[in-house]
N, C-alpha and C positions, 0 to 999 in steps of 0.2 A: 463554772460558777459554783461558789461554795454552797454546800448544802443540797445541791442538785442530786437526784437519784441516779445511781449507776446501773447499767445493765450488767448482769452477771451470767456466766455460762461456765460451769465447772469443767466441761470437756475442753472448751477453748482455753481456759486458764491453764489446764494441764498441758495442753499443746504448746502454749506460750512458754511455760516453764521448761519443757524439753528443748524447744528450739533455742531459747536464750542460752541454755547450758551448752548447746552445740556451738553457738557463736562465740561464747566466752572461751571455750576450749581451743577454738581456732586461733583466737587472738592471743591467748596465754602462751601457747607453744610450750607447755610444760612448766612455766614459771609460776611463782606465787603471785596472787593478786596485788600484794603490796609492792611488788617489784615492777609493776607496769607503769608506763609513762602516762602523763596527763592526757596525751592525745589518744593513747590506747584505751584508757578508761572512758574518754569521751566517745570513742567509737562504739564501745559496749553500750553506753547509754543511748546513743543514736539508733543502734540495732534494736534495742529493747523498745524504744518509742515506735519505731517503724513496724515491728512485729505486733505490738499492741494494736496499732492502727489497722494493720492488715487483718488481724483476727477479730477486731471489734471488741476487745477485752477492756473493761473499765471505762467505756465511753459514758459521758454524762449527758442526761437529757436536759434540754432547755426549752423555753417557751417556743423557740423556733426550730426545734429538732435536736439532733445530736451535735454536741460541741465538736469543733474541728481542731486538730493538733496544729501547733505552730508550723511544722514541716509540711503538713497537708495543705494548709492555707497558703503557704509560700508557693507550693507547686501549682495550686489552682489559680492564684492571682498573678503569678509570674512577675512581670515588671510593674504591676499595679499593686505590689505588696511593699509596705514600708514598715520594717521591724527594727530590731536592735542593731542589725548590721548597718542599715541606712542611717540610723540615728548617729552611730559612731562615725561614719564617713562624712556626715554633715557637720556635727558639732564637736567631734573629737572627744567624746566621753563615752564610757561604757555603762549602759544601763544594766543592772544586775539581772541575770536570767531568772533568779528566784522571785523577782518582783514583777515579772511579766504576767499580766492577768490572763485568765483563760479566754480564748476567742469565743464569743457568745453567738456565733453564726454557724449554722449547719453547712456542710459542703454544698448542699443544693442551693442555699441562699447565696453562697459565695460564687458559685457557677453563674447564677443569674445576674449577680452584681457585676461580675467581670464582663459579661455580655452586654450589660446595660451601661458600660462606660464608667464604672465606679472604681475607686481604689480603697484598699484596706490599710488603715493607718494606725500605728501604735503611738498614742500620745503619752507623754511622760510629764509628771508634775514638777520634777526638779532635775537639775543637771548633776554632773559628777561631783560638785562641791556641796550639793544639797540646797542650792539656791532655787527658788521658784522660777519656773519657765514662763516668765512674763515677756511681753514684747520688748521691754527695756533690756532684760537679761539676754534674750536671743540676739538683739542688735549688738550688744557688747561682745558676746561670744563670736559672732560672725564677722564683726569688724576686724578683730585681731586675726582671724583665720584668713579673711580675704586679703588683708595687707600682707600677711606672710606668704600666701600663695601667689600674690601679684597676678591674679586672674584678670585677663583683659576683658572677659565677657561680663564681669560684674565688679563694679567699683565699691559698692556698699550694699547693705541689705535694705535699709530704709532711706528714702529720699528725705528732704528737709523735715526734721521732726519739730521744728519751731513751735507750731501752734498747739501741739498735743503733748509736749514733753512732760507736762505736769498732770496730764489727765489720768484718771484712775485706770482706764482701759489699757494705758501704756505702762504705767508703773506697777500696778497691783494685780490686775486680772491675770490669773495663771491658768495653765492647762491642768487637767486631771489625768491620772494614769488610767488609760482605757483604750480599747479598740473601737474604731469608728469606720463606717463605710461612707466615703465622701465622693461626690460627683466630680468628674474631671471637667465637665462642661456645665453650662447653665441649665437649669430646669427649662425644658422647651417652652417658648412663648413667655418667658419671664422678663425680657427686656422691653424697654419703652412702656413700662408699667409703673404706677406709683406703688408705694409700699403696701397699701391695702390690696390693690389688684394682684401684686406679686404674692401676697400671703394666700390669697384664694387659689392662685395657680399652683403654689407649692403644696397646699393642702390636697388639692385634687390629684396632683402628680403622685404624692406619697400614698394616697388612698389606693391608687392603681397598683402600687407595689405592696399593698397590704402592710404598710409601715406606720399607720396612724392608730393610736390608741382610742378607745371609746371616749375617754375623757377629753382628749385633744379634739376629736371630731365634734363632740357635743358642745364644747366651748366655742370653737371657731365656726359659727354658723354663717350662712349667707346673710341672715338678718342682722347679726352683729356687725359684719363688715359693711353692710349697706348703711347702718347707723353711723359708723365712723366716717364714711364718705360724706354722709349728710352733714355731719358736724363741720367738715372742711368746707363744704359747699356753702353753708349758711354764714359762716364767719371764719375765714381761714386764719387771719391774723390772731384772733382770739383763741382759736381752738387747736392749732396745729401741734402745740407742745403736749397737750393732753392726749390727743390722738396718737402721737408718737409714743408716749409713755404706755398707753393701753396696748398698742401693737407690740411693743417690746416685751410686755408681760404675758402675751398669749403663749400658751404651751407649744403650739405648733411652731412658733418662732423661737422660743427658748430652747426647744429640743431639736429642731431641725434646720436652723440657721447657725452659722458659726459665729463665735466671738472673734474680735480682731486678732487676738493672739493665735487662735486656731487657724485662721486664714493665712497668717504669716508663716506659721510652723509648717503647715501642709505644703505651702508654696516652696519654701526653701528646701524641704526634703525632696520634692519633685525636681527642682532645678539642679541641686547639687548631685543627685544620684542619676538622673535621666537626661540632664542637660535640656530640659524642656521648661519653657516659661508658662506654657499652658494657657488656659482661658484668661488669666489675669494679665497676659502680656499687653493687651490692648483694651481690656475691659475692667470693670469694677464689680466686686461681690459685695452685696449689701448685707451687713451683719445684723445681729439682734441687739446691738449695744448702743446706748445713748451716750453722747458726749455731754460735757458739763452744761452746754447751752441748750440741751434738749433735742438735738438733731441725731439722726441715726447714722452711725459710722460705716463707711465703705472703704475697701482697699482694692488697689489695682494699678494699672499702667506700670507693670513690673518690668521696667527696662534696665539697662546697664547702670543707670544712676540710682537705682533703688525703687522699692515699692512705695507708691504714693498712698497717702491716707487722707480721706475727705470725710465730711459729714453733710447730710442733706435732710431737708424737710420731708415729711412723709408723703407730701403731694408731688414731689419731684419725679420727673420721668426723663429717661435718657436711653438712647439706643445701645449704649455700651454699659449700662447698669442693670445687672441681673441678679439671680440668686442661685447659689450652689447648694444642693441638697446634702443633708447630714442625717445618718440614721444608724 
């Protein structure tokens, strides 16, 4: 994270310098540096990063502890790690290494996240041509790839886009370049709940992970949620749109539920790289995004014919409609 203080240790830095010189000497084999191949220079860089990590030199402190290197996060998260390699194998473009942001989670946080059934995902705001990574763009990229691959297990990325092809969440809402921890499964006890009840379950779950800010907690009180439920109970037809809008604006939902583009992106990375349809195979994840008619968008039923997109009133309940956590 830019501007974060670094830990310094002159003895460790000196040791790092000595060890990296040794490693370079082994790789050089008496040659000049400018005569080394790209692969050899890359090997030197990887050795340097690994030695820095092992010696704890130049680590940055964040609000959650010490930042984790790309390689260390990859090792900790194993097949729950989705970085530049997984992006390339999915969408067939290379995201520049220099644009990859620092991972803002400590090794301890990642260890717990892995055990908790979460995955670490690198989101990117644009593709190899600089186009924003919207649902529309991802659908176009993947349609060409799926047709070329002739993959029997997936005909297309999205099921019938008819009702939402002009919606803002499809055409314009884009990803941001960032790392996020995403649940592989629903937050426990979040199905068969309306959006208000789900929000309370999500808040309490994240509080148990110490992942709710003071502002988020103070805004999303039981009293506020009870008031929104009362509005629905008193006059559903009159109030449901206003309730949906207020729920979509709550920080707990803005920060810890996914937008539709994020749901789609996370799913296709998982499917293309791990051949897993995951929780969305027979279920729907309720996003934080309103459709143009004021309902809350959800994605799921991710079968061979594509991911389905729906929208529902905030009072809707279903046994296959839950929420995936984001932090």
